[in-house]
KEVEX-456831 format. One record per residue (C-alpha): residue number from 1; chain; x, y, z. Coordinates in nm, 4 decimals, always signed. Example, Ala and Ser with C-alpha at 12.3 -4.5 7.8 and 13.67 -1.06 7.14 Angstrom:
% residues 2
@resi:1	chain:A	xx:+1.2300	yy:-0.4500	zz:+0.7800
@resi:2	chain:A	xx:+1.3670	yy:-0.1060	zz:+0.7140
***
This chain:
% residues 300
@resi:1	chain:A	xx:-6.1798	yy:+17.8979	zz:+5.7526
@resi:2	chain:A	xx:-5.9027	yy:+17.6419	zz:+5.8665
@resi:3	chain:A	xx:-5.7139	yy:+17.4575	zz:+5.6204
@resi:4	chain:A	xx:-5.7799	yy:+17.0747	zz:+5.6315
@resi:5	chain:A	xx:-5.4234	yy:+16.9111	zz:+5.7654
@resi:6	chain:A	xx:-5.3357	yy:+16.6021	zz:+5.6260
@resi:7	chain:A	xx:-5.1433	yy:+16.4121	zz:+5.9016
@resi:8	chain:A	xx:-4.8676	yy:+16.2802	zz:+5.6666
@resi:9	chain:A	xx:-4.6282	yy:+16.3079	zz:+6.0006
@resi:10	chain:A	xx:-4.8380	yy:+16.0284	zz:+6.1618
@resi:11	chain:A	xx:-4.8210	yy:+15.8331	zz:+5.8055
@resi:12	chain:A	xx:-4.4758	yy:+15.8250	zz:+5.7979
@resi:13	chain:A	xx:-4.4114	yy:+15.6783	zz:+6.1696
@resi:14	chain:A	xx:-4.7033	yy:+15.4483	zz:+6.1359
@resi:15	chain:A	xx:-4.5151	yy:+15.3209	zz:+5.8231
@resi:16	chain:A	xx:-4.1955	yy:+15.3083	zz:+5.9836
@resi:17	chain:A	xx:-4.3470	yy:+15.1408	zz:+6.2979
@resi:18	chain:A	xx:-4.4530	yy:+14.8989	zz:+6.0821
@resi:19	chain:A	xx:-4.1496	yy:+14.7982	zz:+5.9058
@resi:20	chain:A	xx:-3.9525	yy:+14.7427	zz:+6.2402
@resi:21	chain:A	xx:-4.2085	yy:+14.5272	zz:+6.3830
@resi:22	chain:A	xx:-4.2145	yy:+14.3774	zz:+6.0229
@resi:23	chain:A	xx:-3.8346	yy:+14.2968	zz:+5.9336
@resi:24	chain:A	xx:-3.6451	yy:+14.3502	zz:+6.2375
@resi:25	chain:A	xx:-3.4656	yy:+14.0232	zz:+6.1577
@resi:26	chain:A	xx:-3.3535	yy:+14.2073	zz:+5.8224
@resi:27	chain:A	xx:-3.2238	yy:+14.4963	zz:+6.0086
@resi:28	chain:A	xx:-3.0599	yy:+14.3024	zz:+6.2733
@resi:29	chain:A	xx:-2.8396	yy:+14.0933	zz:+5.9703
@resi:30	chain:A	xx:-2.8470	yy:+14.4385	zz:+5.7710
@resi:31	chain:A	xx:-2.6687	yy:+14.5989	zz:+6.0663
@resi:32	chain:A	xx:-2.4503	yy:+14.2997	zz:+6.1725
@resi:33	chain:A	xx:-2.2820	yy:+14.3089	zz:+5.7684
@resi:34	chain:A	xx:-2.2317	yy:+14.6483	zz:+5.7962
@resi:35	chain:A	xx:-2.1001	yy:+14.6691	zz:+6.1437
@resi:36	chain:A	xx:-1.8587	yy:+14.3948	zz:+6.0663
@resi:37	chain:A	xx:-1.7273	yy:+14.5201	zz:+5.7136
@resi:38	chain:A	xx:-1.6419	yy:+14.8977	zz:+5.9454
@resi:39	chain:A	xx:-1.4702	yy:+14.7150	zz:+6.1979
@resi:40	chain:A	xx:-1.2908	yy:+14.4973	zz:+5.9587
@resi:41	chain:A	xx:-1.2067	yy:+14.8111	zz:+5.7236
@resi:42	chain:A	xx:-1.1232	yy:+15.0233	zz:+6.0896
@resi:43	chain:A	xx:-0.8928	yy:+14.7866	zz:+6.1928
@resi:44	chain:A	xx:-0.6659	yy:+14.7708	zz:+5.8690
@resi:45	chain:A	xx:-0.6533	yy:+15.1728	zz:+5.9080
@resi:46	chain:A	xx:-0.5929	yy:+15.1996	zz:+6.2921
@resi:47	chain:A	xx:-0.3558	yy:+14.9130	zz:+6.3700
@resi:48	chain:A	xx:-0.0311	yy:+14.9793	zz:+6.1570
@resi:49	chain:A	xx:+0.1324	yy:+15.2448	zz:+6.2677
@resi:50	chain:A	xx:+0.0580	yy:+15.5950	zz:+6.1147
@resi:51	chain:A	xx:+0.3394	yy:+15.5755	zz:+5.8714
@resi:52	chain:A	xx:+0.2784	yy:+15.2344	zz:+5.7095
@resi:53	chain:A	xx:-0.0531	yy:+15.4265	zz:+5.6242
@resi:54	chain:A	xx:+0.0805	yy:+15.7274	zz:+5.4805
@resi:55	chain:A	xx:+0.3117	yy:+15.5461	zz:+5.2807
@resi:56	chain:A	xx:+0.0224	yy:+15.3390	zz:+5.1248
@resi:57	chain:A	xx:-0.1758	yy:+15.6052	zz:+5.0612
@resi:58	chain:A	xx:+0.1345	yy:+15.7906	zz:+4.9018
@resi:59	chain:A	xx:+0.1974	yy:+15.5449	zz:+4.6912
@resi:60	chain:A	xx:-0.1232	yy:+15.4984	zz:+4.5450
@resi:61	chain:A	xx:-0.1194	yy:+15.9018	zz:+4.4588
@resi:62	chain:A	xx:+0.1927	yy:+15.8379	zz:+4.3148
@resi:63	chain:A	xx:+0.0956	yy:+15.6076	zz:+4.0865
@resi:64	chain:A	xx:-0.2723	yy:+15.7358	zz:+3.9778
@resi:65	chain:A	xx:-0.1077	yy:+16.1263	zz:+3.8932
@resi:66	chain:A	xx:+0.2865	yy:+16.1549	zz:+3.9893
@resi:67	chain:A	xx:+0.5112	yy:+16.2435	zz:+4.2457
@resi:68	chain:A	xx:+0.3288	yy:+16.6172	zz:+4.3253
@resi:69	chain:A	xx:-0.0124	yy:+16.4578	zz:+4.4243
@resi:70	chain:A	xx:+0.2136	yy:+16.2024	zz:+4.6520
@resi:71	chain:A	xx:+0.4027	yy:+16.4928	zz:+4.7798
@resi:72	chain:A	xx:+0.0666	yy:+16.6717	zz:+4.9018
@resi:73	chain:A	xx:-0.0654	yy:+16.3706	zz:+5.0508
@resi:74	chain:A	xx:+0.2522	yy:+16.3380	zz:+5.2890
@resi:75	chain:A	xx:+0.2021	yy:+16.6523	zz:+5.3629
@resi:76	chain:A	xx:-0.1892	yy:+16.6758	zz:+5.4473
@resi:77	chain:A	xx:-0.1757	yy:+16.3337	zz:+5.6266
@resi:78	chain:A	xx:+0.1427	yy:+16.4588	zz:+5.8654
@resi:79	chain:A	xx:-0.0539	yy:+16.7588	zz:+5.9411
@resi:80	chain:A	xx:-0.3866	yy:+16.5469	zz:+6.0208
@resi:81	chain:A	xx:-0.1206	yy:+16.3312	zz:+6.2535
@resi:82	chain:A	xx:+0.0484	yy:+16.6664	zz:+6.4404
@resi:83	chain:A	xx:-0.3029	yy:+16.8154	zz:+6.5273
@resi:84	chain:A	xx:-0.3609	yy:+16.4402	zz:+6.7032
@resi:85	chain:A	xx:-0.6688	yy:+16.4084	zz:+6.4523
@resi:86	chain:A	xx:-0.5251	yy:+16.0547	zz:+6.2920
@resi:87	chain:A	xx:-0.7454	yy:+15.8219	zz:+6.5013
@resi:88	chain:A	xx:-1.0849	yy:+15.9909	zz:+6.4337
@resi:89	chain:A	xx:-0.9373	yy:+16.0515	zz:+6.0798
@resi:90	chain:A	xx:-0.9045	yy:+15.6736	zz:+6.0237
@resi:91	chain:A	xx:-1.2364	yy:+15.6260	zz:+6.1300
@resi:92	chain:A	xx:-1.3807	yy:+15.8384	zz:+5.9372
@resi:93	chain:A	xx:-1.2210	yy:+15.7273	zz:+5.6461
@resi:94	chain:A	xx:-1.3193	yy:+15.3275	zz:+5.7149
@resi:95	chain:A	xx:-1.6872	yy:+15.4578	zz:+5.7617
@resi:96	chain:A	xx:-1.6379	yy:+15.6561	zz:+5.4439
@resi:97	chain:A	xx:-1.5111	yy:+15.3639	zz:+5.2078
@resi:98	chain:A	xx:-1.7435	yy:+15.0834	zz:+5.3392
@resi:99	chain:A	xx:-2.0439	yy:+15.3191	zz:+5.2483
@resi:100	chain:A	xx:-1.8718	yy:+15.3902	zz:+4.9373
@resi:101	chain:A	xx:-1.8714	yy:+15.0294	zz:+4.8448
@resi:102	chain:A	xx:-2.2183	yy:+14.9587	zz:+4.9033
@resi:103	chain:A	xx:-2.3516	yy:+15.2810	zz:+4.7227
@resi:104	chain:A	xx:-2.1567	yy:+15.1476	zz:+4.4509
@resi:105	chain:A	xx:-2.2695	yy:+14.8189	zz:+4.4579
@resi:106	chain:A	xx:-2.5952	yy:+14.9605	zz:+4.4237
@resi:107	chain:A	xx:-2.5940	yy:+15.2264	zz:+4.2204
@resi:108	chain:A	xx:-2.4005	yy:+15.1061	zz:+3.9410
@resi:109	chain:A	xx:-2.6282	yy:+14.7869	zz:+3.8430
@resi:110	chain:A	xx:-2.9104	yy:+15.0621	zz:+3.9107
@resi:111	chain:A	xx:-2.7763	yy:+15.3259	zz:+3.6673
@resi:112	chain:A	xx:-2.7313	yy:+15.0061	zz:+3.3976
@resi:113	chain:A	xx:-3.0681	yy:+14.8922	zz:+3.4148
@resi:114	chain:A	xx:-3.2083	yy:+15.2292	zz:+3.4012
@resi:115	chain:A	xx:-2.9831	yy:+15.3061	zz:+3.0734
@resi:116	chain:A	xx:-3.1092	yy:+15.0292	zz:+2.9231
@resi:117	chain:A	xx:-3.5126	yy:+15.0246	zz:+3.0037
@resi:118	chain:A	xx:-3.6839	yy:+15.3971	zz:+2.9712
@resi:119	chain:A	xx:-3.9515	yy:+15.2447	zz:+3.2126
@resi:120	chain:A	xx:-3.6958	yy:+15.1517	zz:+3.4714
@resi:121	chain:A	xx:-3.5423	yy:+15.4918	zz:+3.4101
@resi:122	chain:A	xx:-3.8694	yy:+15.6857	zz:+3.4426
@resi:123	chain:A	xx:-3.9467	yy:+15.5275	zz:+3.8014
@resi:124	chain:A	xx:-3.6110	yy:+15.5614	zz:+3.9501
@resi:125	chain:A	xx:-3.5550	yy:+15.9448	zz:+3.8222
@resi:126	chain:A	xx:-3.8067	yy:+16.1012	zz:+4.0900
@resi:127	chain:A	xx:-3.6787	yy:+15.8592	zz:+4.3537
@resi:128	chain:A	xx:-3.3420	yy:+15.9931	zz:+4.3041
@resi:129	chain:A	xx:-3.4737	yy:+16.3499	zz:+4.3269
@resi:130	chain:A	xx:-3.6155	yy:+16.2858	zz:+4.6280
@resi:131	chain:A	xx:-3.2863	yy:+16.1211	zz:+4.7733
@resi:132	chain:A	xx:-3.1049	yy:+16.4452	zz:+4.6492
@resi:133	chain:A	xx:-3.3686	yy:+16.7773	zz:+4.7658
@resi:134	chain:A	xx:-3.3829	yy:+16.5662	zz:+5.0980
@resi:135	chain:A	xx:-3.1911	yy:+16.7688	zz:+5.3778
@resi:136	chain:A	xx:-2.9163	yy:+16.5631	zz:+5.5365
@resi:137	chain:A	xx:-2.9915	yy:+16.5514	zz:+5.8574
@resi:138	chain:A	xx:-3.3620	yy:+16.4086	zz:+5.7612
@resi:139	chain:A	xx:-3.1569	yy:+16.0930	zz:+5.6856
@resi:140	chain:A	xx:-3.0930	yy:+16.0476	zz:+6.0312
@resi:141	chain:A	xx:-3.4310	yy:+15.9889	zz:+6.1559
@resi:142	chain:A	xx:-3.5515	yy:+15.6674	zz:+6.0028
@resi:143	chain:A	xx:-3.2002	yy:+15.5517	zz:+6.0417
@resi:144	chain:A	xx:-3.1899	yy:+15.5944	zz:+6.4456
@resi:145	chain:A	xx:-3.5557	yy:+15.3925	zz:+6.4790
@resi:146	chain:A	xx:-3.4361	yy:+15.1354	zz:+6.1939
@resi:147	chain:A	xx:-3.0597	yy:+15.0841	zz:+6.3565
@resi:148	chain:A	xx:-3.0133	yy:+15.2511	zz:+6.6942
@resi:149	chain:A	xx:-2.7392	yy:+15.4439	zz:+6.7826
@resi:150	chain:A	xx:-2.4116	yy:+15.3818	zz:+6.6458
@resi:151	chain:A	xx:-2.1936	yy:+15.3359	zz:+6.3541
@resi:152	chain:A	xx:-2.4712	yy:+15.1372	zz:+6.1375
@resi:153	chain:A	xx:-2.7097	yy:+15.4277	zz:+6.1026
@resi:154	chain:A	xx:-2.4643	yy:+15.6468	zz:+5.9947
@resi:155	chain:A	xx:-2.3247	yy:+15.4139	zz:+5.7460
@resi:156	chain:A	xx:-2.6900	yy:+15.3332	zz:+5.6169
@resi:157	chain:A	xx:-2.7493	yy:+15.7683	zz:+5.5974
@resi:158	chain:A	xx:-2.4881	yy:+15.7996	zz:+5.4418
@resi:159	chain:A	xx:-2.5223	yy:+15.4915	zz:+5.1447
@resi:160	chain:A	xx:-2.8745	yy:+15.6923	zz:+5.1131
@resi:161	chain:A	xx:-2.7266	yy:+16.0394	zz:+5.0772
@resi:162	chain:A	xx:-2.4605	yy:+15.9242	zz:+4.8518
@resi:163	chain:A	xx:-2.6480	yy:+15.6642	zz:+4.6338
@resi:164	chain:A	xx:-2.8041	yy:+15.9148	zz:+4.3450
@resi:165	chain:A	xx:-2.5150	yy:+16.0730	zz:+4.1739
@resi:166	chain:A	xx:-2.3590	yy:+15.7068	zz:+4.1197
@resi:167	chain:A	xx:-2.6586	yy:+15.6107	zz:+3.9471
@resi:168	chain:A	xx:-2.7303	yy:+15.9293	zz:+3.7421
@resi:169	chain:A	xx:-2.3946	yy:+15.9329	zz:+3.5779
@resi:170	chain:A	xx:-2.3977	yy:+15.5724	zz:+3.5415
@resi:171	chain:A	xx:-2.7008	yy:+15.6114	zz:+3.3311
@resi:172	chain:A	xx:-2.6138	yy:+15.8991	zz:+3.1468
@resi:173	chain:A	xx:-2.2571	yy:+15.7188	zz:+3.0508
@resi:174	chain:A	xx:-2.3995	yy:+15.4468	zz:+2.9132
@resi:175	chain:A	xx:-2.6952	yy:+15.6518	zz:+2.7105
@resi:176	chain:A	xx:-2.4098	yy:+15.8542	zz:+2.5538
@resi:177	chain:A	xx:-2.2193	yy:+15.5575	zz:+2.3918
@resi:178	chain:A	xx:-2.2048	yy:+15.5946	zz:+2.0200
@resi:179	chain:A	xx:-2.5050	yy:+15.3823	zz:+1.8999
@resi:180	chain:A	xx:-2.3176	yy:+15.3143	zz:+1.5811
@resi:181	chain:A	xx:-2.0355	yy:+15.1143	zz:+1.7574
@resi:182	chain:A	xx:-2.3316	yy:+14.9502	zz:+1.9778
@resi:183	chain:A	xx:-2.4811	yy:+14.9149	zz:+1.6035
@resi:184	chain:A	xx:-2.1606	yy:+14.7384	zz:+1.4818
@resi:185	chain:A	xx:-2.1632	yy:+14.5192	zz:+1.7657
@resi:186	chain:A	xx:-2.4507	yy:+14.3534	zz:+1.6688
@resi:187	chain:A	xx:-2.4046	yy:+14.3571	zz:+1.3343
@resi:188	chain:A	xx:-2.0937	yy:+14.1249	zz:+1.4430
@resi:189	chain:A	xx:-2.3633	yy:+13.8900	zz:+1.6559
@resi:190	chain:A	xx:-2.2224	yy:+14.0112	zz:+2.0042
@resi:191	chain:A	xx:-2.4444	yy:+13.9268	zz:+2.2799
@resi:192	chain:A	xx:-2.6448	yy:+14.2266	zz:+2.4442
@resi:193	chain:A	xx:-2.4084	yy:+14.1244	zz:+2.8259
@resi:194	chain:A	xx:-2.1087	yy:+14.1247	zz:+2.5903
@resi:195	chain:A	xx:-2.1835	yy:+14.4637	zz:+2.4261
@resi:196	chain:A	xx:-2.2337	yy:+14.6149	zz:+2.7807
@resi:197	chain:A	xx:-1.9245	yy:+14.4569	zz:+2.9372
@resi:198	chain:A	xx:-1.6567	yy:+14.5356	zz:+2.6402
@resi:199	chain:A	xx:-1.7822	yy:+14.7936	zz:+2.4571
@resi:200	chain:A	xx:-2.0934	yy:+15.0268	zz:+2.6976
@resi:201	chain:A	xx:-1.9073	yy:+15.0017	zz:+3.0212
@resi:202	chain:A	xx:-1.5312	yy:+15.0692	zz:+2.8732
@resi:203	chain:A	xx:-1.6591	yy:+15.3701	zz:+2.7096
@resi:204	chain:A	xx:-1.8640	yy:+15.5098	zz:+2.9607
@resi:205	chain:A	xx:-1.6348	yy:+15.4367	zz:+3.2386
@resi:206	chain:A	xx:-1.5218	yy:+15.7976	zz:+3.2618
@resi:207	chain:A	xx:-1.8788	yy:+15.9273	zz:+3.3640
@resi:208	chain:A	xx:-1.9009	yy:+15.6197	zz:+3.5976
@resi:209	chain:A	xx:-1.5509	yy:+15.7269	zz:+3.7752
@resi:210	chain:A	xx:-1.6908	yy:+16.0790	zz:+3.7903
@resi:211	chain:A	xx:-2.0041	yy:+15.9249	zz:+3.9875
@resi:212	chain:A	xx:-1.7759	yy:+15.7568	zz:+4.2138
@resi:213	chain:A	xx:-1.6124	yy:+16.0595	zz:+4.2763
@resi:214	chain:A	xx:-1.9118	yy:+16.2324	zz:+4.3689
@resi:215	chain:A	xx:-2.0706	yy:+15.9603	zz:+4.5508
@resi:216	chain:A	xx:-1.7417	yy:+15.9951	zz:+4.7956
@resi:217	chain:A	xx:-1.7039	yy:+16.3459	zz:+4.8449
@resi:218	chain:A	xx:-2.1367	yy:+16.3159	zz:+4.9441
@resi:219	chain:A	xx:-2.0341	yy:+16.0170	zz:+5.1450
@resi:220	chain:A	xx:-1.7651	yy:+16.1823	zz:+5.3253
@resi:221	chain:A	xx:-1.9419	yy:+16.4977	zz:+5.3975
@resi:222	chain:A	xx:-2.2265	yy:+16.2835	zz:+5.5140
@resi:223	chain:A	xx:-1.9863	yy:+16.0892	zz:+5.7450
@resi:224	chain:A	xx:-1.9570	yy:+16.3699	zz:+5.9656
@resi:225	chain:A	xx:-2.3467	yy:+16.4401	zz:+6.0154
@resi:226	chain:A	xx:-2.3460	yy:+16.0749	zz:+6.0801
@resi:227	chain:A	xx:-2.1580	yy:+16.1442	zz:+6.4018
@resi:228	chain:A	xx:-2.4998	yy:+16.3299	zz:+6.5132
@resi:229	chain:A	xx:-2.6358	yy:+15.9665	zz:+6.5772
@resi:230	chain:A	xx:-2.2919	yy:+15.8037	zz:+6.7281
@resi:231	chain:A	xx:-2.0779	yy:+15.7458	zz:+6.4324
@resi:232	chain:A	xx:-1.6961	yy:+15.7961	zz:+6.5346
@resi:233	chain:A	xx:-1.4649	yy:+15.9945	zz:+6.3461
@resi:234	chain:A	xx:-1.3979	yy:+16.3683	zz:+6.3022
@resi:235	chain:A	xx:-1.7725	yy:+16.4621	zz:+6.3156
@resi:236	chain:A	xx:-1.7481	yy:+16.3642	zz:+6.6893
@resi:237	chain:A	xx:-1.5029	yy:+16.6491	zz:+6.7578
@resi:238	chain:A	xx:-1.6793	yy:+16.8951	zz:+6.5117
@resi:239	chain:A	xx:-2.0047	yy:+16.8439	zz:+6.7132
@resi:240	chain:A	xx:-1.8547	yy:+16.8431	zz:+7.0727
@resi:241	chain:A	xx:-1.6901	yy:+17.1903	zz:+6.9113
@resi:242	chain:A	xx:-2.0103	yy:+17.3535	zz:+6.8122
@resi:243	chain:A	xx:-2.1548	yy:+17.2465	zz:+7.1439
@resi:244	chain:A	xx:-1.8781	yy:+17.3924	zz:+7.3645
@resi:245	chain:A	xx:-1.8077	yy:+17.6878	zz:+7.1124
@resi:246	chain:A	xx:-1.4309	yy:+17.5385	zz:+7.0864
@resi:247	chain:A	xx:-1.3110	yy:+17.7120	zz:+6.8092
@resi:248	chain:A	xx:-0.9739	yy:+17.5047	zz:+6.8467
@resi:249	chain:A	xx:-1.1065	yy:+17.1515	zz:+6.8252
@resi:250	chain:A	xx:-1.3353	yy:+17.2560	zz:+6.5284
@resi:251	chain:A	xx:-1.0600	yy:+17.3871	zz:+6.3473
@resi:252	chain:A	xx:-0.8190	yy:+17.1265	zz:+6.3501
@resi:253	chain:A	xx:-1.0938	yy:+16.8512	zz:+6.3081
@resi:254	chain:A	xx:-1.2391	yy:+17.0641	zz:+6.0024
@resi:255	chain:A	xx:-0.8820	yy:+17.0654	zz:+5.8301
@resi:256	chain:A	xx:-0.8567	yy:+16.7024	zz:+5.8875
@resi:257	chain:A	xx:-1.1962	yy:+16.6789	zz:+5.6817
@resi:258	chain:A	xx:-1.0921	yy:+16.9067	zz:+5.4072
@resi:259	chain:A	xx:-0.7000	yy:+16.7023	zz:+5.3566
@resi:260	chain:A	xx:-0.8812	yy:+16.3991	zz:+5.3465
@resi:261	chain:A	xx:-1.1560	yy:+16.5070	zz:+5.0590
@resi:262	chain:A	xx:-0.8586	yy:+16.7135	zz:+4.8540
@resi:263	chain:A	xx:-0.6990	yy:+16.3494	zz:+4.8384
@resi:264	chain:A	xx:-0.9808	yy:+16.1255	zz:+4.8045
@resi:265	chain:A	xx:-1.1029	yy:+16.3808	zz:+4.5274
@resi:266	chain:A	xx:-0.7286	yy:+16.3938	zz:+4.3523
@resi:267	chain:A	xx:-0.7269	yy:+16.0191	zz:+4.3577
@resi:268	chain:A	xx:-1.0596	yy:+15.9544	zz:+4.2061
@resi:269	chain:A	xx:-1.0165	yy:+16.2596	zz:+3.9490
@resi:270	chain:A	xx:-0.6642	yy:+16.1606	zz:+3.8422
@resi:271	chain:A	xx:-0.8575	yy:+15.7951	zz:+3.8003
@resi:272	chain:A	xx:-1.1199	yy:+15.9237	zz:+3.6320
@resi:273	chain:A	xx:-0.8955	yy:+16.1099	zz:+3.3694
@resi:274	chain:A	xx:-0.7040	yy:+15.7792	zz:+3.2982
@resi:275	chain:A	xx:-0.9805	yy:+15.6079	zz:+3.1925
@resi:276	chain:A	xx:-1.1052	yy:+15.8909	zz:+3.0311
@resi:277	chain:A	xx:-0.7868	yy:+15.9080	zz:+2.7890
@resi:278	chain:A	xx:-0.7556	yy:+15.5458	zz:+2.7388
@resi:279	chain:A	xx:-1.1127	yy:+15.5470	zz:+2.5906
@resi:280	chain:A	xx:-1.0365	yy:+15.8384	zz:+2.3649
@resi:281	chain:A	xx:-0.7083	yy:+15.6634	zz:+2.2523
@resi:282	chain:A	xx:-0.9307	yy:+15.3418	zz:+2.1817
@resi:283	chain:A	xx:-1.1807	yy:+15.5542	zz:+2.0154
@resi:284	chain:A	xx:-0.9253	yy:+15.6849	zz:+1.8042
@resi:285	chain:A	xx:-0.7927	yy:+15.3638	zz:+1.7202
@resi:286	chain:A	xx:-1.0926	yy:+15.2145	zz:+1.6002
@resi:287	chain:A	xx:-1.1476	yy:+15.5288	zz:+1.4161
@resi:288	chain:A	xx:-0.8081	yy:+15.4796	zz:+1.2424
@resi:289	chain:A	xx:-0.8654	yy:+15.1360	zz:+1.1243
@resi:290	chain:A	xx:-1.1944	yy:+15.1778	zz:+0.9489
@resi:291	chain:A	xx:-1.0516	yy:+15.4732	zz:+0.7603
@resi:292	chain:A	xx:-0.7758	yy:+15.3181	zz:+0.6596
@resi:293	chain:A	xx:-0.7542	yy:+15.1580	zz:+0.2886
@resi:294	chain:A	xx:-0.7593	yy:+14.8033	zz:+0.2063
@resi:295	chain:A	xx:-0.4488	yy:+14.6176	zz:+0.1403
@resi:296	chain:A	xx:-0.3902	yy:+14.6150	zz:-0.2619
@resi:297	chain:A	xx:-0.3064	yy:+14.3012	zz:-0.3795
@resi:298	chain:A	xx:-0.1273	yy:+14.2180	zz:-0.7225
@resi:299	chain:A	xx:-0.3017	yy:+14.0500	zz:-1.0057
@resi:300	chain:A	xx:-0.1548	yy:+13.7121	zz:-1.0870
***
């Protein structure tokens, strides 16, 4: 007996066709915005001489962690330059940064909302599970139909692929804030918005920064795959190396991706550690103030 086949793929295709026909104007606006953002960020990274960009990124690395990371950053970026992958690397960084900023703008508010509402958390969780378990290449299919070929569908696919850990770790960080601290804020008459800004977000910042780190890593990995739909950058050379079995080109582009990933990971990881250290110092100071004995005044 043959099993009944459900035409799920046909239903999905019909939905996508309806979405394209109904919201084509909206997708044109999104495409123009994302394309403009990418062009602006790419211009910032591509226009100056390579040594200017190296100095700026090394200075950021030195400020967040120290001279060792700065030296490693300089060596890594010089390596990218010497294998003639600088332009492609800057395009990949530009695509990754734009996608990361958009993903964070989406993820943090949703994570805050989910942390403050159990109903929202219940709805969001299966959506995040779906986004995280979907194979990376599948994101490219609807992106092509909605935005065509180029950098925009690659950017949209990258955002969808990378947004989930930002939402999860933001919600986890806010839910992990000590309830006694929140209750103390309520006792002093603080509004929910003020409690969020001055208590929950600062204490949850280490977890949020860990989520940002994960968003960056996932976005970078997807930015390479996005070259299959016309996105520029290092992924283009990697795909060409696969099609031509060019080990040299693939190795050079792959090493450039690894260098960028290590630099971004170390910088964001150092920011997360500094945030955690500041949060621990603030908590210790607050505990010391609570445990300090009240001053004794002399009787008249």
